[in-house]
C-alpha positions in Angstrom: 0.0 0.0 0.0 1.4 3.4 -1.0 0.0 6.5 0.5 0.4 9.8 2.3 0.3 10.4 6.1 -3.1 8.8 6.6 -2.0 5.5 5.1 -0.6 4.7 8.6 -4.2 4.4 9.9 -5.4 1.7 7.6 -6.6 -1.5 9.2 -3.5 -3.6 8.3 -3.3 -7.4 8.7 0.1 -9.0 9.1 2.0 -5.8 8.3 5.8 -6.5 8.1 7.5 -3.4 6.7 7.0 0.3 6.8 9.0 2.5 4.4 9.0 6.3 4.9 10.5 7.7 1.7 12.1 11.1 1.6 11.9 11.0 5.4 13.4 14.5 5.7 10.3 16.1 4.2 8.5 18.6 6.6 5.2 17.7 5.0 5.1 14.5 7.2 4.2 16.8 10.0 0.6 17.7 9.9 -0.1 21.5 10.2 -3.7 20.9 11.3 -5.1 19.2 14.4 -4.1 16.5 15.3 -0.5 17.9 14.7 1.1 14.5 14.5 4.3 13.6 12.6 3.8 10.6 10.3 7.5 9.7 10.4 7.5 9.7 14.3 4.3 7.7 14.3 5.8 5.2 11.9 8.8 4.8 14.3 6.4 4.3 17.2 4.2 1.7 15.4 7.4 -0.2 14.3 8.7 -0.4 17.8 5.3 -1.3 19.4 4.6 -4.1 17.0 8.2 -5.2 16.3 8.0 -4.3 12.6 10.8 -3.5 10.2 11.1 0.2 9.3 13.2 1.9 6.6 13.6 5.7 6.6 15.0 6.6 3.2 16.5 9.9 2.0 19.5 11.3 0.2 19.4 14.1 2.8 18.3 12.6 6.1 16.9 14.8 8.8 19.2 15.6 11.8 16.8 13.9 14.2 16.8 10.6 12.2 20.6 10.8 11.7 21.1 11.2 15.4 18.6 8.7 16.7 18.3 5.9 14.1 21.0 3.4 12.9 21.8 4.0 9.3 23.8 2.7 6.3 24.9 4.6 3.2 24.5 3.5 -0.4 27.7 4.4 -2.2 26.3 4.4 -5.7 23.4 5.9 -7.5 21.0 3.9 -9.8 22.4 5.7 -12.9 25.9 7.0 -13.5 25.6 10.8 -12.9 28.0 13.7 -12.6 27.3 17.2 -11.4 28.9 20.6 -12.1 27.9 23.4 -9.7 28.0 27.0 -11.0 27.6 29.8 -8.5 26.3 33.2 -9.4 26.7 36.2 -7.0 23.0 37.2 -7.0 20.1 36.7 -4.8 17.2 38.3 -6.7 16.6 37.6 -10.4 18.2 35.4 -13.1 21.6 36.7 -14.1 22.8 37.2 -17.7 25.2 34.2 -17.4 22.3 32.0 -16.3 20.1 33.2 -19.2 23.0 32.1 -21.6 23.2 28.7 -20.0 19.4 28.2 -20.4 19.8 29.3 -24.1 22.5 26.7 -24.6 20.4 24.0 -23.0 17.5 24.8 -25.3 19.8 24.8 -28.4 21.0 21.3 -27.3 17.4 20.2 -27.1 17.7 19.6 -23.4 15.2 20.6 -20.7 15.7 23.1 -17.8 14.1 23.4 -14.4 14.1 26.7 -12.6 13.4 26.5 -8.9 12.3 29.0 -6.3 11.7 28.0 -2.6 8.0 28.3 -1.7 8.8 30.6 1.1 10.8 33.0 -1.1 7.4 34.5 -1.8 7.3 35.9 1.7 9.2 39.1 2.5 12.5 39.0 4.3 15.0 41.7 5.1 18.1 40.8 3.2 21.2 42.9 2.4 21.5 43.2 -1.4 25.3 43.6 -1.2 26.3 40.6 1.0 23.2 38.4 1.0 23.0 38.3 4.8 19.9 38.8 6.9 19.7 40.6 10.2 20.3 38.0 12.9 19.0 38.0 16.5 21.9 38.6 18.8 20.7 36.0 21.3 19.5 33.1 19.1 21.6 32.8 16.0 18.5 32.8 13.8 17.3 35.4 11.4 14.7 37.9 12.5 11.4 38.5 10.6 9.9 41.7 9.3 6.8 42.9 11.2 5.3 45.4 8.9 2.8 47.0 11.3 5.5 47.7 13.9 8.2 48.7 11.3 10.5 46.4 13.3 12.4 43.1 13.0 11.6 40.5 15.6 13.0 37.2 16.7 10.3 34.5 17.0 12.3 32.6 19.5 13.1 35.1 22.2 11.0 38.1 21.3 13.9 40.4 20.8 13.0 43.3 18.5 14.8 46.2 16.8 14.1 48.8 14.3 14.9 48.1 10.7 18.5 49.1 10.2 19.6 51.6 7.6 22.7 49.6 6.8 23.5 45.9 6.9 24.9 44.9 10.4 27.2 42.3 8.6 28.9 44.3 5.9 28.2 47.8 7.3 27.6 49.3 3.8 24.8 47.4 2.1 21.2 48.5 2.2 18.8 46.1 3.9 15.6 45.8 1.9 12.6 43.6 1.3 13.5 40.6 -0.8 10.8 38.9 -2.9 11.1 36.4 -5.7 8.1 34.7 -7.2 7.4 32.0 -9.8 5.0 34.1 -11.8 7.5 36.9 -12.3 10.3 34.5 -13.2 8.0 32.7 -15.7 7.1 36.1 -17.3 10.8 37.1 -17.5 11.8 33.8 -19.2 8.9 34.1 -21.7 10.2 37.5 -22.7 13.8 36.1 -23.1 12.7 32.9 -24.9 9.5 33.7 -26.8 9.7 30.6 -29.0 10.2 28.2 -26.2 7.5 26.3 -24.2 7.6 27.5 -20.6 5.3 26.3 -17.9 4.8 27.0 -14.2 4.7 24.2 -11.6 3.4 25.4 -8.3 0.2 25.3 -6.2 -1.3 28.2 -8.0 -1.0 26.6 -11.5 -1.4 23.0 -10.5 -4.6 22.7 -8.5 -5.9 19.2 -9.4 -4.6 15.7 -9.9 -5.6 16.1 -13.6 -3.5 19.2 -14.1 -0.6 17.7 -12.2 -0.6 14.6 -14.4 -1.0 16.7 -17.6 2.0 18.9 -16.9 4.3 16.0 -15.8 3.3 14.0 -18.9 4.1 16.9 -21.1 7.4 17.4 -19.4 8.2 13.7 -19.7 7.5 13.8 -23.4 9.8 16.8 -23.9 6.9 19.1 -24.8 8.1 21.7 -22.2 11.5 23.4 -22.5 11.6 25.1 -19.2 9.6 24.3 -16.0 9.5 27.0 -13.4 8.4 25.8 -10.0 8.5 25.6 -6.2 9.3 22.7 -3.8 7.0 20.5 -5.9 9.9 20.2 -8.3 12.1 18.5 -5.7 9.7 15.6 -5.1 11.7 12.8 -6.8 10.6 13.3 -10.5 12.9 11.2 -12.7 13.3 12.9 -16.1 16.5 12.1 -18.0 16.5 15.0 -20.4 16.9 17.6 -17.7 20.5 18.7 -17.9 20.3 22.1 -16.2 18.7 23.1 -12.9 18.6 26.8 -11.9 18.1 27.5 -8.2 16.9 31.0 -7.1 16.0 32.4 -3.7 18.2 30.1 -1.6 19.3 33.1 0.5 15.7 33.7 1.6 15.5 30.1 2.8 18.9 30.1 4.4 18.0 33.2 6.3 14.6 32.1 7.6 13.9 32.7 11.2 14.1 29.0 12.1 16.6 26.8 13.9 16.2 24.5 10.9 17.0 27.1 8.3 20.5 25.7 7.3 19.3 22.1 7.3 16.2 23.0 5.1 18.2 25.1 2.7 21.0 22.6 2.1 18.7 19.6 2.0 16.4 21.2 -0.6 19.4 22.4 -2.7 20.7 18.8 -2.8 17.3 17.5 -3.7 16.8 20.0 -6.6 20.4 19.3 -7.8 19.4 15.6 -8.1 16.8 16.5 -10.8 19.6 17.6 -13.2 21.7 14.9 -14.9 19.7 11.9 -13.6 21.6 9.8 -16.2 24.8 11.4 -17.3 26.2 14.9 -16.9 24.1 17.8 -15.4 24.7 21.4 -14.4 23.3 23.2 -11.4 23.3 27.0 -11.3 22.9 28.4 -7.8 22.2 32.2 -7.5 23.3 33.2 -4.0 25.4 35.6 -2.1 26.2 32.8 0.4 28.4 30.8 -2.0 30.9 29.9 0.8 28.4 27.9 2.8 26.8 26.0 -0.1 30.0 25.4 -2.0 31.8 23.9 1.0 29.1 21.2 1.6 28.4 20.6 -2.1 32.0 20.3 -3.3 34.6 20.2 -0.5 32.7 18.3 2.2 29.4 16.4 2.2 26.0 16.3 3.8 27.0 13.9 6.5 29.7 16.3 7.7 27.1 19.1 7.7 24.8 17.0 9.9 27.7 16.4 12.4 28.5 20.1 12.6 24.9 21.1 12.9 24.5 18.7 15.8 27.3 20.7 17.6 25.4 23.9 17.0 22.1 22.6 18.4 23.5 21.0 21.5 21.4 21.9 24.6 19.4 24.4 22.6 17.3 22.7 19.9 16.1 19.2 18.8 17.2 16.4 18.9 18.8 17.3 22.3 15.7 19.1 23.7 11.9 18.9 23.2 10.2 22.0 21.7 6.6 22.9 21.8 4.7 25.9 20.4 1.5 27.3 21.9 -0.5 29.5 19.6 -3.3 31.7 21.0 -5.8 33.3 18.6 -8.9 35.4 18.9 -10.8 38.1 17.2 -10.4 40.1 20.4 -6.8 41.3 20.3 -6.6 42.8 23.8 -8.2 39.9 25.5 -5.9 37.3 23.8 -2.8 39.4 24.7 -3.9 39.4 28.4 -4.4 35.7 28.2 -0.9 35.3 26.7 0.6 37.3 29.6 -1.1 35.0 32.1 0.0 31.9 30.4 3.6 33.1 30.1 3.6 34.0 33.8 2.4 30.5 34.7 4.9 28.8 32.4 7.8 30.8 33.8 6.9 29.7 37.3 7.5 26.1 36.2 11.1 25.2 37.0 11.1 22.1 34.8 10.7 24.0 31.5 12.1 27.0 29.8 10.1 29.7 28.1 12.3 30.4 25.0 10.2 33.2 23.6 6.8 34.7 23.2 5.0 37.4 21.3 3.1 38.0 18.0 3.1 35.3 15.4 5.0 36.0 12.2 1.6 36.3 10.5 -0.1 38.3 13.2 -3.7 38.2 11.8 -5.4 35.3 9.9 -9.1 35.2 9.2 -9.6 38.2 11.4 -8.0 36.5 14.4 -5.1 38.0 16.2 -2.3 35.5 16.9 0.3 35.2 19.7 2.7 32.3 20.4 4.8 30.9 23.2 7.8 28.6 22.5 8.9 26.3 25.4 11.6 23.7 25.7 12.9 21.1 28.1 15.1 18.0 28.1 12.3 16.2 30.0 9.4 15.4 27.7 7.1 14.6 30.7 7.7 18.1 32.1 6.6 19.7 28.8 3.5 17.5 28.5 2.5 18.2 32.1 2.9 22.0 31.5 0.8 21.8 28.3 -1.9 19.7 29.9 -2.2 22.4 32.6 -3.2 25.0 29.9 -7.0 25.4 29.7 -8.3 27.7 27.0 -10.6 27.4 24.0 -8.2 29.9 22.2 -5.2 27.7 22.3 -3.7 25.3 19.8 -0.6 23.3 20.7 2.1 22.0 18.4 4.4 19.5 20.1 7.7 18.9 18.4 7.2 22.0 16.3 9.3 22.2 13.2 9.0 26.0 12.8 
């Protein structure tokens, strides 16, 4: 039986093996109630009923790497070779990249152009050095809060005004950065009016029929350039793709999340795998953070990255501690803020857990409801569960083992 998260709940008889493919993918975590993680549930079921379990990924998650025994396959199914080309840009497609796409079309090869889904959200990034403004206390990037004209850390609540100049290079201007699939598609259509260019994202692919149609067309070489989001990284196996163009990685690398580096590098490796599935492939990465990506793509490897990231997370983030996120939402902004203060006060009196941060959610208002959050952590999972069970409110939603 092949299925998505809910396949785990089927009434199996004599189940012997569970395979969680692409186990690193964040979509295994449900973002609606119940907020379970299908991968964790698969591990629990396998242990409880003594079943065999395989977690498969070219870019395993740090939690799995740390907790689950593993073995590495030293060969790919097809012979493949990659060439990485870095372009010092973090916004649009450079002239050099345009020429590489032109060459690919002339050679009757296909090209994929990728943008991270979240690159559509606004971030404050320096257009000179590509760095974002980091929280001085958390080593994560801060997010823009438009209403307050401020940058805020979603882990400790630290806030500051938007700086005139970049704190990293001291000269660059920090501005909103926004890259979208629609504008890239339009740009490429202007550059290559005689080529077939299609978009592959949730806006353009909204049914199983449209998904199958565009993938069939791409498989039959009827599409020259496919512009898309993370949907492009989901294991599609097309042998005529010889060029992958990756945009917007600086936005992903500078997300205000402890998982930003892991998500960025993992996604980049997955996208790179779409180019040159059988034979030689080129990958163009437009970034101002070449040093980080180049080191782990060419000089080191993903396994070494996981080891170094574990050092960074020690005593602060999973897999060494448990994290939980409490979100309060209500149409009454004043009332919910008062409730937040009471909850934070109670949680801070609990000596077994630590309140990491609290304040407005990154998206403060959804469906006319004001939203606040509290992030707590502890090395003792029972302490966190006891603290969460103590919270009694109809305005609360709880996300245990939050990935944000």
